[in-house]
C-alpha positions in Angstrom: 0.1 0.0 0.2 1.3 3.6 -0.7 1.3 5.5 2.4 -0.2 8.7 2.4 3.2 10.5 2.9 3.7 9.1 -0.2 0.5 9.8 -2.2 1.3 13.4 -1.7 3.9 13.5 -3.3 3.1 11.6 -6.5 2.7 14.7 -8.3 -0.9 13.6 -9.3 -4.0 16.0 -8.9 -6.6 13.5 -8.6 -8.9 15.9 -7.4 -8.5 18.3 -10.8 -9.3 15.4 -12.8 -12.7 14.4 -11.2 -13.7 17.6 -11.0 -13.2 18.6 -14.3 -14.6 14.9 -15.8 -18.1 16.0 -13.2 -18.1 19.4 -14.5 -18.3 17.4 -17.9 -20.5 15.3 -17.1 -23.1 17.7 -16.0 -22.8 20.2 -18.5 -21.3 19.2 -21.6 -24.8 18.6 -22.8 -23.5 14.5 -23.3 -26.4 13.6 -21.0 -29.2 15.6 -23.0 -31.2 18.2 -21.8 -33.6 19.4 -24.4 -37.3 20.0 -24.1 -37.9 17.1 -26.4 -39.7 13.9 -24.5 -37.4 11.7 -26.8 -34.6 12.6 -25.8 -34.5 14.3 -22.6 -32.2 11.8 -20.1 -31.1 10.0 -23.0 -27.3 9.6 -22.3 -25.2 9.7 -26.0 -22.3 7.3 -26.6 -20.1 9.9 -27.5 -19.0 13.6 -28.7 -17.3 13.6 -32.3 -15.1 16.9 -32.1 -14.4 16.6 -35.6 -17.6 16.3 -36.7 -19.3 18.3 -33.8 -22.0 16.3 -33.0 -23.2 13.8 -31.0 -23.8 10.2 -31.3 -26.8 7.8 -31.0 -28.7 7.9 -27.6 -27.7 4.6 -25.9 -29.5 2.3 -23.2 -26.9 0.5 -21.9 -24.8 3.7 -21.2 -28.3 5.9 -19.8 -28.0 2.7 -17.4 -24.6 3.1 -16.2 -24.9 6.5 -15.9 -27.7 6.5 -13.5 -25.5 4.0 -11.6 -22.6 6.7 -11.7 -25.1 9.5 -10.9 -26.2 8.0 -7.8 -22.5 6.7 -6.7 -21.5 10.8 -6.5 -25.5 12.0 -5.0 -24.5 9.6 -2.3 -21.0 10.7 -1.6 -21.6 14.3 -2.1 -25.1 15.1 -1.3 -25.1 17.0 -4.0 -29.2 16.9 -5.4 -28.3 17.9 -9.2 -26.6 14.4 -9.7 -30.0 12.9 -8.3 -32.0 15.1 -10.4 -29.9 13.8 -13.8 -30.5 10.7 -13.0 -33.9 10.5 -12.4 -34.2 12.4 -16.0 -32.4 9.5 -17.3 -34.6 6.9 -15.6 -37.3 8.8 -17.3 -36.2 8.4 -20.8 -35.4 4.6 -19.9 -39.0 3.6 -18.7 -40.9 6.0 -21.0 -39.3 6.1 -24.3 -36.9 3.4 -24.1 -38.7 0.7 -22.8 -40.9 -1.7 -24.8 -43.3 -3.0 -22.5 -44.4 -6.4 -24.7 -41.0 -7.4 -25.0 -40.4 -6.6 -20.6 -37.1 -4.8 -22.0 -35.6 -1.2 -23.5 -34.7 -1.0 -27.2 -30.7 -0.5 -27.3 -29.9 2.8 -29.6 -32.1 5.7 -30.5 -31.0 7.8 -33.2 -32.2 11.1 -33.2 -32.0 12.1 -36.8 -34.3 9.3 -37.8 -36.1 9.1 -34.8 -36.3 5.8 -34.5 -34.7 2.8 -32.2 -32.6 -0.3 -33.2 -35.4 -2.6 -32.0 -33.1 -5.1 -30.2 -33.2 -6.1 -26.4 -30.2 -6.7 -25.3 -29.6 -8.8 -22.1 -26.5 -7.3 -21.2 -28.0 -3.7 -21.4 -31.1 -4.7 -19.8 -29.3 -6.0 -16.8 -27.2 -2.6 -16.9 -30.6 -0.7 -16.6 -32.2 -3.1 -14.2 -29.0 -2.3 -12.0 -29.0 1.5 -12.8 -32.8 1.8 -11.7 -32.7 -0.5 -8.6 -29.7 1.7 -7.5 -31.9 4.6 -8.2 -34.9 2.7 -6.7 -33.2 3.4 -2.7 -32.7 7.1 -3.1 -35.8 8.6 -5.3 -39.2 7.5 -6.0 -40.6 7.5 -9.3 -44.1 6.5 -10.4 -44.0 3.0 -11.9 -40.2 2.4 -11.4 -41.2 -1.1 -9.3 -43.0 -2.4 -12.0 -40.7 -2.1 -14.7 -37.9 -3.4 -12.7 -39.7 -6.4 -11.8 -40.7 -6.8 -15.5 -36.9 -6.4 -16.2 -35.8 -8.9 -13.7 -38.5 -11.8 -14.7 -36.9 -11.5 -18.3 -33.2 -11.5 -17.7 -33.8 -14.4 -15.4 -35.7 -16.0 -18.2 -32.7 -15.6 -20.7 -30.1 -16.8 -18.2 -32.7 -20.2 -17.6 -32.3 -21.2 -21.0 -31.4 -25.0 -21.3 -29.1 -25.2 -24.6 -26.8 -21.9 -24.3 -25.6 -19.9 -21.2 -27.8 -17.4 -21.9 -30.0 -15.9 -24.7 -27.8 -12.4 -25.4 -30.1 -10.7 -28.0 -34.1 -10.6 -29.1 -35.4 -9.7 -31.8 -39.2 -8.3 -31.3 -40.2 -7.6 -35.1 -38.9 -11.4 -35.6 -39.9 -12.5 -32.3 -36.6 -14.9 -32.1 -33.2 -14.3 -30.5 -30.9 -13.6 -32.4 -27.9 -16.3 -33.5 -24.7 -16.3 -32.0 -21.6 -15.0 -34.1 -18.5 -12.8 -33.6 -17.8 -10.6 -31.9 -18.0 -11.0 -28.5 -21.3 -8.6 -28.1 -22.8 -10.8 -30.5 -22.6 -13.8 -28.8 -23.4 -15.1 -24.8 -20.6 -15.8 -22.7 -19.0 -15.3 -19.4 -19.6 -11.3 -19.5 -23.1 -11.9 -19.1 -22.6 -12.3 -15.7 -22.4 -8.4 -15.2 -25.8 -8.3 -16.2 -26.7 -10.6 -13.1 -25.9 -7.8 -11.0 -29.1 -6.3 -11.4 -31.1 -9.6 -10.5 -28.9 -10.0 -7.5 -29.5 -6.1 -7.0 -33.1 -6.3 -7.3 -33.3 -9.8 -5.0 -31.7 -8.6 -2.2 -34.3 -5.2 -2.4 -37.4 -7.9 -2.7 -38.7 -9.9 -0.1 -38.6 -13.2 -2.0 -35.4 -13.3 -2.7 -34.3 -16.7 -2.9 -34.8 -17.3 -6.6 -32.5 -13.9 -7.9 -29.8 -15.3 -5.2 -29.6 -18.7 -5.9 -29.5 -17.7 -9.9 -26.8 -15.7 -9.9 -24.6 -18.5 -7.6 -25.5 -20.9 -10.5 -24.8 -18.2 -13.3 -20.9 -17.7 -11.3 -20.5 -21.5 -10.8 -20.7 -21.6 -14.5 -18.3 -18.9 -15.6 -15.8 -20.3 -13.5 -15.7 -23.3 -15.1 -15.1 -21.7 -18.4 -11.8 -19.6 -16.9 -8.8 -20.8 -18.6 -5.9 -22.5 -16.2 -3.9 -18.7 -17.5 -6.9 -16.7 -15.7 -8.2 -15.7 -18.9 -11.9 -15.7 -20.2 -12.5 -16.2 -23.8 -14.8 -13.8 -25.2 -15.4 -14.9 -28.3 -16.1 -18.6 -28.6 -15.7 -18.7 -32.5 -11.9 -17.4 -32.7 -10.9 -18.5 -29.2 -9.7 -14.2 -28.4 -9.9 -12.2 -25.8 -10.9 -8.9 -25.9 -10.2 -7.5 -22.5 -13.7 -5.3 -22.2 -15.8 -7.9 -21.7 -13.2 -10.0 -20.5 -13.2 -7.0 -17.3 -17.2 -7.3 -17.1 -16.5 -10.8 -16.2 -14.3 -10.1 -13.7 -16.5 -7.4 -12.2 -19.8 -10.1 -12.1 -17.4 -12.1 -10.1 -16.1 -9.4 -8.0 -19.5 -7.9 -7.0 -20.7 -11.5 -6.2 -18.4 -12.6 -4.5 -18.6 -9.8 -2.1 -22.4 -9.9 -1.5 -22.3 -13.0 -1.5 -19.3 -13.5 0.7 -18.2 -16.5 -1.9 -14.0 -16.4 -1.7 -13.9 -18.7 -4.6 -15.6 -15.9 -6.7 -13.2 -13.7 -5.3 -10.1 -16.1 -6.1 -11.7 -16.6 -9.7 -11.8 -12.9 -10.4 -8.2 -12.2 -8.6 -7.0 -14.5 -11.4 -8.4 -12.9 -14.4 -7.3 -9.4 -12.9 -3.8 -10.7 -12.6 -3.4 -12.3 -16.0 -3.6 -8.9 -17.2 -1.8 -7.1 -15.0 1.3 -8.8 -15.8 1.0 -7.5 -19.4 1.0 -3.7 -18.5 2.1 -1.9 -21.5 5.1 1.3 -20.7 2.4 3.6 -21.2 0.9 2.7 -18.3 -2.1 1.1 -19.8 -3.0 -2.6 -20.6 -3.8 -4.3 -24.2 -7.2 -4.0 -25.4 -7.1 -8.0 -26.7 -5.3 -11.3 -26.5 -5.6 -13.2 -30.1 -3.4 -16.0 -31.4 -1.1 -16.3 -28.4 -0.4 -12.7 -28.2 -1.4 -9.6 -26.3 -2.2 -6.7 -28.9 0.4 -3.6 -28.2 -3.1 -1.3 -28.5 -5.1 0.0 -25.2 -8.4 2.3 -24.3 -9.7 4.0 -21.7 -12.6 1.7 -20.7 -10.3 -1.0 -20.4 -7.5 1.2 -18.9 -10.1 1.9 -16.1 -11.7 -1.3 -15.7 -8.1 -3.0 -14.7 -7.1 -0.4 -12.8 -10.9 -0.5 -10.7 -10.4 -3.8 -10.3 -6.9 -3.7 -8.8 -7.8 -1.0 -6.9 -11.1 -3.0 -5.4 -8.7 -6.4 -4.9 -6.3 -4.6 -3.4 -8.7 -3.3 -1.0 -9.8 -6.6 0.0 -5.8 -7.7 0.4 -6.5 -10.3 -2.6 -3.9 -8.7 -5.0 -0.9 -6.7 -3.7 0.2 -3.1 -5.3 3.6 -2.6 -7.2 3.8 1.2 -6.3 5.4 2.1 -9.5 3.3 0.3 -11.9 -0.3 1.4 -10.0 1.2 4.9 -10.1 1.9 4.6 -13.8 -1.7 3.9 -14.3 -3.0 6.5 -12.9 -0.8 8.8 -15.0 -2.1 6.7 -18.0 -6.1 7.3 -17.1 -5.5 11.1 -16.6 -3.6 11.2 -20.1 -6.9 10.4 -21.4 -8.6 13.4 -20.3 -9.4 16.4 -22.7 -8.1 19.6 -21.4 -9.7 21.7 -23.9 -11.3 25.1 -22.9 -14.4 24.1 -24.9 -17.0 23.2 -22.6 -18.7 20.3 -24.8 -15.6 18.2 -24.5 -13.4 19.7 -21.4 -12.9 17.1 -19.2 -14.0 14.2 -20.6 -12.0 11.2 -22.0 -11.1 10.5 -25.4 -11.3 6.3 -26.2 -8.5 5.1 -27.9 -8.1 2.1 -30.1 -11.2 0.1 -30.9 -11.3 -4.1 -31.1 -10.9 -3.5 -34.7 -7.4 -1.3 -34.2 -9.2 1.4 -35.3 -7.9 4.6 -33.1 -11.2 7.1 -32.1 -10.3 10.4 -30.9 -14.5 11.2 -29.9 -15.1 11.6 -26.1 -16.2 8.5 -25.2 -19.4 8.6 -22.0 -18.8 5.4 -21.1 -14.9 5.4 -20.8 -15.2 8.7 -18.9 -17.4 7.5 -16.4 -15.5 4.4 -16.1 -12.2 6.7 -15.6 -13.8 8.9 -13.4 -14.8 6.0 -10.9 -11.7 4.8 -11.3 -9.9 7.8 -10.0 -12.7 8.4 -7.1 -11.8 4.9 -6.0 -8.2 5.0 -6.2 -8.1 8.6 -4.5 -9.8 7.1 -1.7 -7.3 3.7 -1.7 -4.7 6.2 -1.8 -6.2 8.0 1.3 -6.4 4.8 2.7 -10.2 5.2 2.8 -12.0 3.6 0.5 -14.8 0.9 0.8 -16.2 -1.1 -2.1 -19.9 -0.1 -2.8 -20.5 -3.6 -5.3 -23.9 -2.4 -6.4 -22.7 1.2 -7.7 -19.6 -0.2 -9.3 -20.3 1.5 -13.3 
């Protein structure tokens, strides 16, 4: 552990980075605040500076944003975070939610005014967890009914007989999508994180045995998928591991391990974290994928932040020790992704980096930004020896 005296001498202004990032979240327009019911409260996936335009509104990221805003509302007591979280919830429940399919559509394209008519298990699990977190601090009419419907649908997708989980429903065709590459088009261990919402909802309900037992069962199946070196295969057709969903698996195991007091879940997560930490890049970041028995030399802010969060959490649980120099490199690397422009629409947000197809993307990425800000906040508390992990508020 880095002691408080060492922390003061690191030359890293975490408070400034976090403050600038929170200001971007609240004031940039990445959370739509127009007086248009079809848009207000929805969260854009990113902002493209070169084209000077926002992307589509993304239900999954809106769900993440609710959890992020509740996290900082509980830390600060500032009701601006709660108000924005409530706006996000209204967009999800009034606009994105498709009652016949008991789920939210994944993307809304403002230019055409249309949704991509897919109901994805992962996205809906993220939304479920966000709404369950909000339900603990706010009362929005009708919220409980939608939470219960999402919960039932996700549970049924995990209870399939022939596959680990049914990953994507196409309501217009009344069928689930066939599995294919890449990782997001198939059911895999990463879907464990979508079960976080089931566990959260289950512990809120009086009748929680079904949700808790289901998550235990899912974790047991996931552990059996883990390779000897600690990795999880995220593309079963290519035997590749993309580190973004790999980290989702580790996050799911970590949350379930802490909540359910299961050392085997935590041990499996720690193995998966150590597998990638050992491959830290000279930049301080981490490879974005492993394929053909080789790690890439490319990185992205979402993966770097996920790994630093997991490293911090497991260090606080005394499951993984810190190499001080490498940990500090990781912190500085994350801050290096943050935009310092004077333009309000991008200042404080984090550029993406390189995606799974080796494309360098310089847009200001929403999920990467909120992952990074939560990582920096957790790191700050860990360095000050005041960190306490709150599992369901992991974005």
